[in-house]
N, C-alpha and C positions, 0 to 999 in steps of 0.2 A: 505493501499498499504507499508505503513513504516514497517507495523508487518511481513511482505512479506521480504522485501526484511532485518530483522535483521537477518530472523526467515537461508535465505540461506547467511549472513554475518557467522553465527553461522555454517551451515552448512559446508560451505567452513572452518573456522577456522579448527572446528572439522577432514578433510581430510587432512590439508595442517598438520594438529598435528597426524594424526596418518602417516604420510607418515616421520616425526622427528621423532615420537617413534619408526617408523621400524628404522632408523637410529642409534639412543642412542640403542636401542636391540644391533644391529648389532652390537656397535662399540666395548657394554658391553663386548658385549658374547667377539669376539675375544679376547681381553686384557684379560678378564678375566679365559678366557679357558689356552691363551696362553702365560700367564704373572705368575709369582706369588706376581703378588703385591694385598697386600688386597683392600678391597670391593672400597676406598676414591677415588684413585687414577682413577683409571676401571672409577666410576662413573663421577668425574666430567671431564674425557675427553672425555667421550660420551655428558654430558647433554651440551659441548660446544659448539660440533661438532652437536649436534642437536637443542640449540637457534640461531645458525646464520643460517643454512636453513630453521625451521619457520620462523626470525622477516625478514627475504629479502621476501618471499615468502606472507608472513600476511599481509605486510608491501604492494606492488603491491596488491597483486589479491585479500585480503578478505577485507581488511577500505581502499583499494584505495587512499593511502593516498599520496600526492607532502609532507610531512612536511620538517622539515632540517633532514636529515637524521643523521648524527650525535649527532645533539638531540635526539630523537629519539630513538637512540642508548644509548645514557646516562639515559634515564629514564628506559631503559630497562636492563641497567648493573646495576642502581638501585634497581631493584627490582630483580636481581639476586644478586645483592649483601648478602637482605634480603634472602631468600627462599636457597641460594647455599647452605651457613653455617648451615642453620637450616635443612636441610634435607638428609647433607654429614655428620654431625652429627647423625640424627638419624638411617638413613640408614647404619650407622657406625656400632651402637649400638645394631640393629635391625641383624645385620648378623655376625658381627666380635664377641657382645658379647651375646648376645641372642642366636646366631647360626643358625635366619630365615636362608631361603631359597634367596642369595642375587638376583636372578629372581625374585622370589614374592618381593621384596624391591622397587625393581627397576621399579617398574611396580606401587606400591604404589606412589609409587616418581610421576612416570612420571603425574600417573589419580590427583592429589594434584597440580598437575603444570598444566595442563592442565587445569583447574576449573582456579585457580588465575592468571592467566599467560593471561587467557581470558576477566577478568571480567578486573586485569590492562588497559590492550592496551587498550580491548575499553574502560575507563571510566579517565584515565587517560592519556598515552602514544598517541594515537590518538584522543581523544575526538574527540580535533575541528577541522581537518583536516579529519576528514571521507569523503571520496565520493570527493576530491577536486584533484584525478591524473588525466591525461591526459583516461586511457581508461574511470571512472566514465565520463569525460564530455565526451564524443564519444555517451557515451550510452544517454543524456540527451537533443543531439541534435537528430532533429527533420531528 
């Protein structure tokens, strides 16, 4: 039963991450094509939009956490304090210096973000508050 629950949790995270990825790619594409900005501001704005979307959906539906929202957001902010500078610098180096395709670089950053954020959310942010919100409690009622 627990393995099935974790598989479903992983699939939900994947689906919400795909929707966040669509938001990130759409925002990145609009900024990249309609402005003369370099890679990094387009990437940072698009990333911020996708993070807000992904956090909101995953907290409520994937991890079904009743945790303190400011605390959970602060923990996610800590993750992005490390991930964002590293991915921005690497992305800027690959796209602006090595002239890799900006969209390929963005997709690679998104893949790394997906894997690392799931592990961080599962093991750090929501570790002790998984399945504690009203949705989870309703499922447990007979």
